[in-house]
TORGUMAR-461434 format. One record per residue: residue in three letters; x, y, z of N, C-alpha, C in turn; residue number from 0; chain. Coordinates in steps of 0.02 Angstrom, whole numbers, plus 50000, padded with zeros to 5 digits. Layout:
<nodes>
+--------+--------+---------+-------+---------+----------+-------+--------+---------+-------+-----+--------+
: residu : n.east : n.north :  n.up : ca.east : ca.north : ca.up : c.east : c.north :  c.up : num : chaine :
+--------+--------+---------+-------+---------+----------+-------+--------+---------+-------+-----+--------+
:    ALA :      X :       Y :     Z :       X :        Y :     Z :      X :       Y :     Z : NUM :      A :
...
+--------+--------+---------+-------+---------+----------+-------+--------+---------+-------+-----+--------+
</nodes>
This chain:
<nodes>
+--------+--------+---------+-------+---------+----------+-------+--------+---------+-------+-----+--------+
: residu : n.east : n.north :  n.up : ca.east : ca.north : ca.up : c.east : c.north :  c.up : num : chaine :
+--------+--------+---------+-------+---------+----------+-------+--------+---------+-------+-----+--------+
:    MET :  50959 :   49139 : 50405 :   50942 :    49190 : 50357 :  50910 :   49249 : 50394 :   0 :      A :
:    ASN :  50931 :   49310 : 50379 :   50903 :    49370 : 50409 :  50848 :   49397 : 50363 :   1 :      A :
:    ILE :  50786 :   49395 : 50387 :   50730 :    49420 : 50347 :  50712 :   49489 : 50373 :   2 :      A :
:    LEU :  50711 :   49537 : 50328 :   50692 :    49605 : 50345 :  50617 :   49609 : 50358 :   3 :      A :
:    ILE :  50598 :   49635 : 50415 :   50528 :    49645 : 50431 :  50512 :   49718 : 50416 :   4 :      A :
:    PRO :  50468 :   49730 : 50367 :   50457 :    49799 : 50345 :  50428 :   49846 : 50398 :   5 :      A :
:    PHE :  50380 :   49824 : 50438 :   50345 :    49869 : 50483 :  50346 :   49843 : 50554 :   6 :      A :
:    ALA :  50352 :   49889 : 50602 :   50354 :    49871 : 50673 :  50294 :   49897 : 50713 :   7 :      A :
:    SER :  50250 :   49936 : 50680 :   50193 :    49963 : 50717 :  50138 :   49985 : 50669 :   8 :      A :
:    ASP :  50077 :   49989 : 50696 :   50022 :    50016 : 50656 :  50032 :   50090 : 50642 :   9 :      A :
:    GLU :  50068 :   50125 : 50686 :   50081 :    50196 : 50674 :  50122 :   50206 : 50611 :  10 :      A :
:    GLU :  50168 :   50161 : 50596 :   50207 :    50166 : 50534 :  50161 :   50161 : 50474 :  11 :      A :
:    ILE :  50112 :   50117 : 50478 :   50064 :    50108 : 50423 :  50023 :   50172 : 50416 :  12 :      A :
:    ALA :  49998 :   50198 : 50472 :   49958 :    50259 : 50471 :  49997 :   50318 : 50443 :  13 :      A :
:    ALA :  50061 :   50322 : 50459 :   50103 :    50377 : 50434 :  50110 :   50373 : 50358 :  14 :      A :
:    ILE :  50115 :   50314 : 50331 :   50118 :    50306 : 50258 :  50052 :   50331 : 50228 :  15 :      A :
:    GLY :  49997 :   50310 : 50257 :   49932 :    50332 : 50232 :  49925 :   50408 : 50234 :  16 :      A :
:    ARG :  49943 :   50438 : 50289 :   49938 :    50512 : 50294 :  49984 :   50545 : 50244 :  17 :      A :
:    GLY :  50046 :   50521 : 50239 :   50094 :    50551 : 50193 :  50073 :   50544 : 50121 :  18 :      A :
:    LEU :  50042 :   50489 : 50104 :   50018 :    50480 : 50036 :  49960 :   50528 : 50022 :  19 :      A :
:    LEU :  49913 :   50533 : 50068 :   49855 :    50576 : 50058 :  49874 :   50650 : 50055 :  20 :      A :
:    ASP :  49920 :   50671 : 50098 :   49938 :    50743 : 50097 :  50001 :   50757 : 50056 :  21 :      A :
:    ARG :  50025 :   50704 : 50023 :   50081 :    50708 : 49976 :  50146 :   50733 : 50008 :  22 :      A :
:    THR :  50155 :   50713 : 50073 :   50217 :    50730 : 50108 :  50262 :   50669 : 50119 :  23 :      A :
:    LEU :  50239 :   50610 : 50098 :   50279 :    50550 : 50105 :  50341 :   50558 : 50061 :  24 :      A :
:    PRO :  50401 :   50552 : 50090 :   50461 :    50558 : 50049 :  50461 :   50504 : 49994 :  25 :      A :
:    LYS :  50480 :   50524 : 49935 :   50479 :    50477 : 49878 :  50516 :   50412 : 49893 :  26 :      A :
:    PRO :  50574 :   50412 : 49926 :   50607 :    50349 : 49941 :  50567 :   50303 : 49987 :  27 :      A :
:    ALA :  50518 :   50331 : 50023 :   50477 :    50290 : 50068 :  50419 :   50257 : 50031 :  28 :      A :
:    TRP :  50406 :   50276 : 49968 :   50352 :    50248 : 49928 :  50376 :   50184 : 49895 :  29 :      A :
:    THR :  50384 :   50133 : 49937 :   50412 :    50069 : 49917 :  50356 :   50019 : 49900 :  30 :      A :
:    HIS :  50376 :   49961 : 49879 :   50328 :    49906 : 49867 :  50290 :   49891 : 49931 :  31 :      A :
:    ALA :  50325 :   49889 : 49987 :   50292 :    49877 : 50052 :  50243 :   49933 : 50069 :  32 :      A :
:    ALA :  50262 :   49994 : 50055 :   50218 :    50051 : 50069 :  50154 :   50049 : 50027 :  33 :      A :
:    HIS :  50160 :   50025 : 49965 :   50101 :    50018 : 49923 :  50050 :   49971 : 49956 :  34 :      A :
:    PHE :  50073 :   49914 : 49981 :   50027 :    49867 : 50014 :  50002 :   49896 : 50080 :  35 :      A :
:    ALA :  50044 :   49931 : 50116 :   50021 :    49962 : 50179 :  49965 :   50012 : 50164 :  36 :      A :
:    ALA :  49975 :   50053 : 50113 :   49924 :    50103 : 50095 :  49860 :   50071 : 50069 :  37 :      A :
:    THR :  49865 :   50012 : 50043 :   49805 :    49976 : 50019 :  49769 :   49943 : 50077 :  38 :      A :
:    LEU :  49806 :   49910 : 50121 :   49774 :    49875 : 50177 :  49746 :   49922 : 50230 :  39 :      A :
:    LEU :  49775 :   49980 : 50238 :   49752 :    50026 : 50290 :  49677 :   50042 : 50283 :  40 :      A :
:    PRO :  49654 :   50068 : 50226 :   49582 :    50083 : 50222 :  49539 :   50020 : 50220 :  41 :      A :
:    LEU :  49565 :   49966 : 50194 :   49527 :    49903 : 50194 :  49514 :   49879 : 50265 :  42 :      A :
:    ALA :  49565 :   49884 : 50307 :   49560 :    49858 : 50375 :  49527 :   49907 : 50424 :  43 :      A :
:    LYS :  49538 :   49970 : 50414 :   49517 :    50020 : 50463 :  49452 :   50056 : 50444 :  44 :      A :
:    CYS :  49422 :   50037 : 50388 :   49359 :    50067 : 50367 :  49363 :   50144 : 50366 :  45 :      A :
:    THR :  49414 :   50170 : 50335 :   49423 :    50242 : 50329 :  49376 :   50270 : 50276 :  46 :      A :
:    GLU :  49379 :   50335 : 50266 :   49339 :    50367 : 50215 :  49364 :   50351 : 50145 :  47 :      A :
:    VAL :  49424 :   50323 : 50140 :   49452 :    50306 : 50075 :  49423 :   50240 : 50051 :  48 :      A :
:    ASP :  49393 :   50241 : 49993 :   49370 :    50180 : 49960 :  49427 :   50160 : 49912 :  49 :      A :
:    VAL :  49462 :   50107 : 49928 :   49521 :    50090 : 49888 :  49506 :   50079 : 49815 :  50 :      A :
:    TYR :  49450 :   50050 : 49800 :   49433 :    50037 : 49730 :  49419 :   50101 : 49692 :  51 :      A :
:    ARG :  49386 :   50147 : 49724 :   49368 :    50210 : 49691 :  49425 :   50261 : 49696 :  52 :      A :
:    ASP :  49457 :   50267 : 49755 :   49501 :    50323 : 49769 :  49576 :   50311 : 49760 :  53 :      A :
:    LEU :  49598 :   50250 : 49774 :   49671 :    50238 : 49775 :  49705 :   50254 : 49709 :  54 :      A :
:    PRO :  49676 :   50236 : 49651 :   49711 :    50254 : 49589 :  49726 :   50329 : 49583 :  55 :      A :
:    ASP :  49677 :   50371 : 49597 :   49689 :    50443 : 49592 :  49736 :   50468 : 49647 :  56 :      A :
:    ILE :  49732 :   50438 : 49706 :   49779 :    50457 : 49759 :  49850 :   50443 : 49737 :  57 :      A :
:    ILE :  49862 :   50385 : 49708 :   49929 :    50368 : 49685 :  49951 :   50414 : 49628 :  58 :      A :
:    ARG :  49908 :   50426 : 49580 :   49926 :    50470 : 49524 :  49943 :   50541 : 49550 :  59 :      A :
:    THR :  49903 :   50566 : 49595 :   49914 :    50634 : 49622 :  49979 :   50636 : 49662 :  60 :      A :
:    TYR :  49992 :   50584 : 49701 :   50055 :    50580 : 49739 :  50114 :   50580 : 49690 :  61 :      A :
:    ASN :  50109 :   50538 : 49638 :   50164 :    50536 : 49589 :  50178 :   50605 : 49559 :  62 :      A :
:    GLN :  50126 :   50639 : 49539 :   50135 :    50706 : 49509 :  50167 :   50754 : 49560 :  63 :      A :
:    ALA :  50145 :   50750 : 49622 :   50171 :    50795 : 49674 :  50245 :   50782 : 49688 :  64 :      A :
:    THR :  50267 :   50720 : 49675 :   50338 :    50704 : 49688 :  50379 :   50705 : 49624 :  65 :      A :
:    GLY :  50350 :   50733 : 49571 :   50388 :    50742 : 49509 :  50391 :   50681 : 49464 :  66 :      A :
:    VAL :  50347 :   50633 : 49475 :   50347 :    50572 : 49435 :  50289 :   50575 : 49386 :  67 :      A :
:    ALA :  50303 :   50572 : 49323 :   50251 :    50575 : 49272 :  50214 :   50508 : 49267 :  68 :      A :
:    ASN :  50148 :   50512 : 49264 :   50107 :    50453 : 49253 :  50099 :   50443 : 49177 :  69 :      A :
:    THR :  50135 :   50394 : 49151 :   50133 :    50381 : 49079 :  50110 :   50309 : 49068 :  70 :      A :
:    ASP :  50104 :   50291 : 49005 :   50084 :    50222 : 48989 :  50137 :   50171 : 49010 :  71 :      A :
:    SER :  50200 :   50194 : 49019 :   50253 :    50147 : 49034 :  50287 :   50158 : 49102 :  72 :      A :
:    SER :  50263 :   50207 : 49141 :   50295 :    50218 : 49206 :  50246 :   50247 : 49256 :  73 :      A :
:    ALA :  50266 :   50243 : 49319 :   50228 :    50269 : 49376 :  50166 :   50227 : 49388 :  74 :      A :
:    TYR :  50106 :   50257 : 49383 :   50044 :    50221 : 49400 :  50029 :   50168 : 49348 :  75 :      A :
:    HIS :  50010 :   50108 : 49372 :   49991 :    50053 : 49327 :  49923 :   50026 : 49350 :  76 :      A :
:    GLU :  49873 :   50037 : 49310 :   49804 :    50018 : 49326 :  49798 :   49943 : 49341 :  77 :      A :
:    THR :  49823 :   49901 : 49297 :   49815 :    49829 : 49305 :  49850 :   49805 : 49369 :  78 :      A :
:    ILE :  49910 :   49828 : 49381 :   49947 :    49807 : 49441 :  49911 :   49831 : 49503 :  79 :      A :
:    THR :  49887 :   49893 : 49502 :   49852 :    49921 : 49561 :  49789 :   49881 : 49575 :  80 :      A :
:    ARG :  49748 :   49868 : 49525 :   49686 :    49831 : 49534 :  49700 :   49760 : 49560 :  81 :      A :
:    ALA :  49750 :   49727 : 49532 :   49767 :    49660 : 49554 :  49793 :   49661 : 49626 :  82 :      A :
:    SER :  49832 :   49712 : 49644 :   49858 :    49718 : 49712 :  49803 :   49731 : 49762 :  83 :      A :
:    ILE :  49754 :   49771 : 49743 :   49697 :    49784 : 49787 :  49659 :   49719 : 49800 :  84 :      A :
:    ARG :  49647 :   49680 : 49748 :   49612 :    49616 : 49757 :  49652 :   49568 : 49801 :  85 :      A :
:    ALA :  49717 :   49565 : 49789 :   49760 :    49521 : 49829 :  49759 :   49542 : 49902 :  86 :      A :
:    ALA :  49765 :   49607 : 49915 :   49765 :    49632 : 49984 :  49698 :   49618 : 50017 :  87 :      A :
:    ARG :  49643 :   49631 : 49982 :   49577 :    49619 : 50010 :  49568 :   49545 : 50028 :  88 :      A :
:    ASP :  49585 :   49501 : 49981 :   49578 :    49430 : 49994 :  49622 :   49406 : 50051 :  89 :      A :
:    PHE :  49683 :   49432 : 50054 :   49729 :    49413 : 50108 :  49700 :   49436 : 50175 :  90 :      A :
:    LEU :  49676 :   49498 : 50178 :   49648 :    49524 : 50240 :  49587 :   49484 : 50262 :  91 :      A :
:    GLU :  49544 :   49467 : 50216 :   49483 :    49429 : 50233 :  49499 :   49360 : 50261 :  92 :      A :
:    ASN :  49557 :   49333 : 50243 :   49576 :    49266 : 50266 :  49629 :   49267 : 50320 :  93 :      A :
:    SER :  49641 :   49326 : 50349 :   49691 :    49332 : 50402 :  49658 :   49333 : 50471 :  94 :      A :
:    PRO :  49693 :   49309 : 50521 :   49666 :    49312 : 50589 :  49666 :   49384 : 50614 :  95 :      A :
:    PRO :  49625 :   49399 : 50664 :   49628 :    49466 : 50694 :  49697 :   49477 : 50726 :  96 :      A :
:    ARG :  49728 :   49532 : 50709 :   49794 :    49550 : 50736 :  49808 :   49622 : 50716 :  97 :      A :
:    PRO :  49860 :   49651 : 50745 :   49878 :    49719 : 50725 :  49891 :   49723 : 50649 :  98 :      A :
:    LEU :  49873 :   49779 : 50620 :   49879 :    49787 : 50548 :  49950 :   49777 : 50523 :  99 :      A :
:    PHE :  49999 :   49803 : 50559 :   50068 :    49796 : 50534 :  50088 :   49722 : 50527 : 100 :      A :
:    LEU :  50062 :   49679 : 50571 :   50077 :    49608 : 50564 :  50044 :   49578 : 50503 : 101 :      A :
:    THR :  49985 :   49602 : 50487 :   49951 :    49578 : 50426 :  49989 :   49602 : 50364 : 102 :      A :
:    VAL :  50010 :   49664 : 50364 :   50049 :    49690 : 50306 :  50113 :   49650 : 50299 : 103 :      A :
:    ASN :  50149 :   49638 : 50354 :   50211 :    49600 : 50351 :  50198 :   49529 : 50325 : 104 :      A :
:    ALA :  50144 :   49498 : 50348 :   50128 :    49430 : 50326 :  50111 :   49430 : 50251 : 105 :      A :
:    LEU :  50074 :   49479 : 50229 :   50059 :    49484 : 50157 :  50123 :   49491 : 50116 : 106 :      A :
:    LEU :  50167 :   49534 : 50139 :   50230 :    49545 : 50102 :  50273 :   49482 : 50101 : 107 :      A :
:    ALA :  50268 :   49440 : 50152 :   50307 :    49378 : 50155 :  50274 :   49322 : 50115 : 108 :      A :
:    SER :  50212 :   49331 : 50095 :   50176 :    49280 : 50058 :  50189 :   49285 : 49983 : 109 :      A :
:    PRO :  50170 :   49234 : 49945 :   50178 :    49239 : 49872 :  50139 :   49298 : 49842 : 110 :      A :
:    LEU :  50083 :   49318 : 49871 :   50045 :    49374 : 49845 :  50082 :   49440 : 49853 : 111 :      A :
:    GLY :  50126 :   49444 : 49901 :   50161 :    49507 : 49916 :  50226 :   49517 : 49878 : 112 :      A :
:    LYS :  50245 :   49469 : 49839 :   50309 :    49474 : 49803 :  50302 :   49525 : 49747 : 113 :      A :
:    SER :  50353 :   49564 : 49736 :   50351 :    49617 : 49685 :  50356 :   49589 : 49614 : 114 :      A :
:    ASP :  50376 :   49528 : 49607 :   50381 :    49499 : 49540 :  50318 :   49462 : 49522 : 115 :      A :
+--------+--------+---------+-------+---------+----------+-------+--------+---------+-------+-----+--------+
</nodes>
């Protein structure tokens, strides 16, 4: 079986974070994997972004900048975002020290990382 590995470097993760913050990330790149990468980046790297406080507005602002309306039935979802933040935090806390991209890939391959 050929398993797709989403990320090959920490720079890919950093590029997602930068693109999300400055709203230059191409919309097709804002995937399920990118959501977890953008969540784990500030959790792991102790950036100025507080995921609990800032990530919801960052996502909403990015959606608006890319022409996606934040409504009750589409785009930003509070419950899913909060649950994903908790899952990412717990996964990171229980992961061995390793490059961030490997942690993101491991999370995505785990039951917590499944989109369903």
